[in-house]
Structure formats: structure tokens, C-alpha cells
C-alpha positions as CSV (number, residue, x, y, z in Angstrom):
1,M,0.0,0.0,0.0
2,P,1.2,3.6,-0.6
3,R,3.0,5.3,2.2
4,K,1.2,8.0,4.1
5,Q,2.2,11.6,3.2
6,L,4.1,13.5,5.9
7,P,2.3,16.5,7.4
8,P,3.3,20.0,6.1
9,W,4.8,20.9,9.4
10,F,7.3,18.0,9.3
11,P,11.0,19.3,9.2
12,S,12.1,19.6,5.6
13,D,15.5,18.1,6.1
14,I,14.0,15.0,7.6
15,A,11.3,14.9,4.9
16,A,14.0,14.9,2.2
17,I,15.7,11.8,3.7
18,D,12.4,10.1,3.9
19,E,11.7,10.8,0.2
20,Q,15.0,9.2,-0.8
21,S,14.2,6.1,1.2
22,R,11.0,5.6,-0.8
23,E,12.8,5.3,-4.1
24,T,13.6,1.7,-4.8
25,P,16.7,1.3,-7.0
26,T,16.2,-0.8,-10.1
27,I,18.7,-3.6,-10.4
28,A,18.9,-5.4,-13.7
29,P,18.8,-9.2,-13.3
30,R,22.2,-10.8,-13.8
31,S,22.5,-13.3,-16.6
32,P,23.7,-16.7,-15.4
33,T,26.2,-16.7,-18.2
34,A,27.3,-13.1,-17.7
35,G,31.1,-12.9,-17.9
36,L,31.5,-16.4,-19.2
37,E,31.6,-15.4,-22.9
38,R,35.2,-14.4,-22.7
39,N,36.1,-17.9,-21.3
40,A,33.8,-20.0,-23.5
41,V,35.5,-22.9,-25.3
42,Q,34.3,-25.5,-27.8
43,T,34.7,-29.1,-26.9
44,R,33.9,-32.4,-28.7
45,T,33.8,-36.0,-27.6
46,I,36.1,-38.2,-29.6
47,F,35.3,-41.9,-29.3
48,P,38.0,-44.5,-30.1
49,P,37.7,-46.3,-33.4
50,W,37.0,-49.6,-31.7
51,L,33.8,-48.1,-30.2
52,Y,32.5,-46.3,-33.2
53,P,33.6,-47.1,-36.8
54,L,35.5,-44.5,-38.8
55,K,33.7,-43.2,-41.9
56,A,36.4,-44.8,-44.0
57,G,36.2,-48.1,-42.1
58,N,34.7,-51.4,-43.3
59,D,32.4,-53.9,-41.6
60,F,33.0,-57.6,-41.6
61,F,30.7,-60.5,-40.8
62,I,31.6,-64.2,-40.9
63,N,28.7,-66.7,-40.8
64,R,30.1,-69.9,-42.3
65,V,31.8,-72.9,-40.7
66,I,34.3,-75.2,-42.3
67,V,33.0,-78.7,-43.0
68,S,35.4,-81.0,-41.2
69,T,35.3,-83.8,-43.8
70,A,35.8,-81.3,-46.7
71,P,38.0,-78.3,-45.6
72,T,37.3,-76.3,-48.7
73,V,33.5,-76.5,-48.1
74,L,31.7,-74.0,-46.0
75,G,28.2,-74.3,-44.4
76,K,26.0,-72.2,-42.2
77,S,25.9,-75.2,-39.9
78,V,28.0,-78.4,-39.9
79,V,28.2,-81.6,-38.0
80,L,30.3,-81.6,-34.9
81,P,31.4,-85.2,-34.4
82,A,30.8,-87.1,-31.1
83,G,33.8,-87.5,-28.8
84,V,35.9,-85.5,-26.4
85,G,38.0,-83.0,-28.3
86,A,36.2,-83.2,-31.6
87,S,36.1,-79.8,-33.1
88,V,35.2,-77.7,-36.1
89,Q,36.2,-74.2,-37.0
90,S,34.5,-71.2,-38.5
91,Q,35.7,-69.6,-41.7
92,P,38.6,-67.3,-40.7
93,F,38.6,-63.6,-41.1
94,I,42.0,-62.3,-42.3
95,M,42.7,-58.7,-41.5
96,P,43.7,-56.7,-44.5
97,T,47.2,-55.2,-44.5
98,S,47.8,-52.0,-42.5
99,M,44.4,-52.4,-40.7
100,R,43.3,-52.9,-37.2
101,G,39.8,-54.0,-36.1
102,V,37.4,-55.0,-33.5
103,V,35.0,-57.9,-32.9
104,R,31.7,-56.6,-31.4
105,V,29.4,-59.7,-31.5
106,V,29.7,-63.5,-31.5
107,S,26.7,-65.8,-32.1
108,I,26.5,-69.5,-31.3
109,F,24.1,-72.0,-32.7
110,V,23.3,-75.7,-32.1
111,N,20.4,-77.6,-33.5
112,A,18.3,-79.9,-31.3
113,P,20.4,-79.9,-28.0
114,T,19.4,-82.6,-25.6
115,L,19.2,-83.1,-21.9
116,V,19.8,-86.9,-22.2
117,P,22.4,-87.5,-23.4
118,P,23.7,-84.1,-22.2
119,I,25.2,-81.6,-24.7
120,D,28.5,-80.0,-23.7
121,V,30.0,-77.8,-26.4
122,D,32.2,-74.7,-26.3
123,W,32.6,-71.9,-28.8
124,T,35.9,-70.0,-28.4
125,L,36.9,-66.8,-30.2
126,R,40.5,-67.0,-31.3
127,I,43.1,-64.5,-32.6
128,N,46.0,-66.1,-34.5
129,G,45.0,-69.5,-33.2
130,G,45.0,-68.4,-29.5
131,P,41.9,-68.2,-27.4
132,V,40.6,-64.7,-26.4
133,Q,40.4,-64.7,-22.6
134,G,36.8,-64.4,-21.5
135,W,35.3,-65.2,-24.9
136,T,34.5,-68.9,-24.6
137,F,30.7,-69.6,-24.7
138,T,29.1,-72.8,-23.8
139,T,25.9,-74.8,-23.6
140,Y,23.9,-76.1,-20.7
141,P,22.2,-79.5,-21.0
142,R,18.7,-78.8,-22.3
143,A,16.1,-80.1,-24.6
144,A,15.1,-77.6,-27.3
145,T,14.4,-77.4,-31.0
146,N,17.6,-75.2,-31.3
147,L,19.7,-72.9,-29.3
148,S,20.9,-69.6,-30.6
149,S,22.6,-66.8,-28.5
150,D,24.4,-63.6,-29.2
151,F,27.2,-62.2,-27.1
152,G,28.4,-58.6,-27.5
153,G,31.5,-56.9,-26.3
154,V,34.8,-55.3,-27.5
155,V,37.7,-57.4,-28.7
156,R,40.4,-55.3,-30.3
157,L,42.2,-56.9,-33.2
158,P,45.9,-56.3,-34.0
159,Q,47.3,-55.8,-37.5
160,D,47.6,-59.0,-39.6
161,A,45.2,-60.8,-37.3
162,V,43.5,-64.0,-38.3
163,V,40.2,-64.4,-36.4
164,D,38.0,-67.5,-36.1
165,V,35.8,-69.4,-33.7
166,N,36.7,-72.9,-32.6
167,I,33.8,-75.2,-31.7
168,I,34.7,-78.1,-29.5
169,N,32.9,-81.1,-28.1
170,N,33.7,-81.7,-24.4
171,N,32.2,-85.2,-24.0
172,A,31.5,-88.4,-25.8
173,N,28.0,-87.4,-26.8
174,G,26.9,-86.2,-30.2
175,P,27.1,-85.7,-33.1
176,W,25.6,-82.1,-32.9
177,V,24.7,-79.7,-35.7
178,V,26.4,-76.4,-34.9
179,G,27.2,-73.0,-36.3
180,T,28.6,-69.6,-35.4
181,Q,28.7,-66.0,-36.6
182,F,30.9,-63.1,-35.6
183,G,31.3,-59.6,-36.8
184,G,32.7,-56.1,-36.3
185,W,34.7,-53.6,-38.3
186,Y,38.3,-52.7,-39.3
187,Y,40.0,-49.4,-40.1
188,S,43.2,-48.0,-41.5
189,V,45.9,-47.4,-38.8
190,E,47.2,-44.4,-40.6
191,E,43.7,-42.9,-41.0
192,A,43.0,-43.4,-37.3
193,K,46.4,-41.8,-36.4
194,R,45.6,-38.7,-38.6
195,L,42.2,-38.3,-36.8
196,Y,43.2,-39.1,-33.3
197,G,46.9,-38.4,-33.1
198,E,48.4,-40.1,-30.0
199,L,45.1,-39.8,-28.1
200,Y,44.5,-43.6,-28.2
201,D,46.8,-46.6,-28.5
202,L,46.2,-47.2,-32.2
203,Y,48.9,-49.8,-32.6
């Protein structure tokens, strides 16, 4: 509500001070970004080439298995013989020269697994013939029409890598009809170095 006017007999010097106190100074709201313009910088997130493919990179996907009785024949599924240690291998992926790569997914397949007799088969991702630690997938005894599972992750591939999946029977049961798929992408080491410099370990 408005303030009451002072009576005319009120001392003028006191009245002047009172008038000044009635005036409310106007304060402009301060912008939350005031003063920051001088210090603003642009940033960007740079993901390593094994998480997101380079524009100049290439995808690969292997979905064939070598027929054990005919090494030059490939099939989407093949017979894994009965017997401990019996094995078949996927078609290998051979890294092109001056490239590095990454495996992002491995799929395993077995047709008509059984609970009796129990199935016990492993699928192991390999690089240059050696197993990749933590990338062995297995079955559990079960009765089903088929079993198909996908496993995602990041497996970095060195230059000149030869990548495949070894499928091995761990017991005397079988034979089993099995298959596998794996995929990812590869990229030029030099192209990655031009883009990222020494930010990531590209070698």
C-alpha cells in the first residue's frame, strides 16, 4: 500500500531523507552466463575407433563354418562329431594389410540340443590361433528345438590378425549340428592416427 504523506509541518531536512528512502533502485537481473563469454571454449567428444567405426572403415561378418570332412566346403551349420576334443572351426577372417579392427558380437548355434544325453559344447573366439580370454561360450544341458545366443563386447584386433571361432565337443555325446557367426569392423591405422593423433593406442 502507498506510504502516508508527511504533514506539512514536518521538518524539511527529515522529509528529504524520507523521500530518498521511498525510491527503490532498479537492479537489472544478472544473466547466469554473464562474464562467461570471454572464457567459453568449444569441446567435442572423440570416441576411439573400436567403439564407433570410422567413416572410412569397413564392416565384416563371418557366418560360415568349415565342414570337417571337406576343408574347402563352408556351411552355415555343420556336424560336430561325437567324442571328447572333436572340433570344427569357423571360416577365418583375415585382417587386410595395415588395418586394425574389433569384434563386437559373436553368435553361437546348435540344432536340437538334448538333456539326455547331455550336450556340452564350447565356442571359443580365437586370434591367430590363440583363445581370447573371457570369450568362450558354452551350452547347458537342455532339450530344445535349437539354441541360438548372441554375445556382445569389444575385442580389439591387431594388425595381420586371423580371427576365427573354434567349436569343440567336451564329452562323448553327439554328433551335434552347430554353427557360429561373428562380426565387427576394421579401419586404417594411418587414417586413425591422422584423426586421433596419439590420443589412443592405435597400434
